[in-house]
C-alpha positions in Angstrom: -11.0 -40.9 -80.0 -13.9 -43.3 -79.8 -17.6 -41.5 -80.3 -18.8 -40.6 -76.8 -15.2 -40.5 -75.5 -15.5 -36.9 -74.6 -18.6 -36.9 -73.0 -17.1 -40.4 -70.7 -14.3 -37.9 -69.6 -16.3 -35.3 -69.0 -18.4 -37.2 -66.3 -15.5 -38.9 -65.0 -14.0 -35.3 -64.0 -17.6 -34.6 -62.4 -17.6 -37.9 -60.5 -13.8 -37.6 -59.3 -14.9 -34.0 -58.5 -18.1 -35.4 -55.9 -16.2 -38.0 -54.7 -13.4 -35.4 -53.4 -15.7 -33.8 -52.3 -17.6 -35.3 -50.5 -15.3 -38.0 -49.3 -15.3 -37.0 -45.5 -18.7 -37.7 -45.5 -19.4 -41.2 -47.7 -18.5 -44.0 -47.4 -18.2 -47.8 -49.5 -19.4 -51.0 -48.8 -17.2 -53.8 -48.5 -19.5 -55.1 -51.9 -18.3 -52.3 -53.9 -14.8 -52.5 -52.9 -14.7 -56.6 -54.3 -16.5 -55.2 -57.3 -13.7 -53.0 -57.3 -10.9 -55.5 -57.2 -12.7 -57.9 -59.4 -12.9 -55.6 -62.2 -9.0 -54.9 -62.0 -8.1 -58.5 -61.9 -10.5 -59.2 -64.9 -8.6 -56.3 -66.8 -5.4 -58.6 -65.9 -3.8 -55.7 -63.9 -0.7 -56.9 -62.0 -2.1 -58.0 -58.4 0.6 -55.2 -56.9 -1.1 -52.8 -58.5 -4.9 -54.6 -57.2 -3.7 -54.2 -53.7 -2.2 -51.1 -54.0 -5.2 -49.6 -55.4 -7.8 -51.3 -52.9 -5.4 -50.1 -50.0 -5.9 -46.4 -51.2 -9.7 -47.0 -50.8 -9.5 -48.2 -47.6 -7.2 -45.7 -46.3 -9.2 -42.9 -47.8 -12.6 -44.1 -47.5 -14.9 -45.7 -44.3 -15.8 -48.8 -45.1 -18.8 -50.2 -44.0 -19.4 -54.2 -43.7 -22.9 -55.6 -44.1 -24.3 -57.8 -41.1 -27.4 -59.6 -40.4 -29.7 -56.4 -40.2 -28.4 -55.0 -43.7 -29.5 -58.5 -44.9 -32.9 -58.0 -43.8 -33.5 -54.6 -44.8 -31.8 -55.7 -48.0 -34.9 -58.3 -48.5 -37.2 -55.6 -47.8 -35.9 -54.0 -50.9 -36.3 -56.1 -53.0 -39.8 -57.0 -52.0 -41.1 -53.1 -51.9 -38.9 -51.9 -54.5 -38.6 -54.8 -56.8 -34.8 -54.4 -56.3 -32.3 -56.8 -57.7 -30.7 -58.5 -53.8 -27.1 -57.1 -54.5 -28.4 -54.2 -55.4 -30.7 -54.2 -52.7 -27.5 -54.8 -50.5 -26.0 -51.8 -51.8 -29.0 -49.9 -50.9 -29.6 -51.2 -47.5 -26.2 -50.8 -46.7 -26.4 -46.7 -47.7 -29.3 -46.5 -45.4 
């Protein structure tokens, strides 16, 4: 097992437990869903698997799409908190 693998697995279990516990209150930004699909494709998973995994997330989570107001709020986050634009978009979508 590679160094750190046990710690990684522990963090994964903690994250999965938290996600399951708070799923009813949570949401996924379209940006997160798209990045998830992109990572799976870069790992060369079959397209059918990627579609299935994305579909599971779509059925399991509320999906939040950005609008012009979110873009404006993100720009405020860039200015006020010195975030990168894409991090600020996630922050603004979460607000």
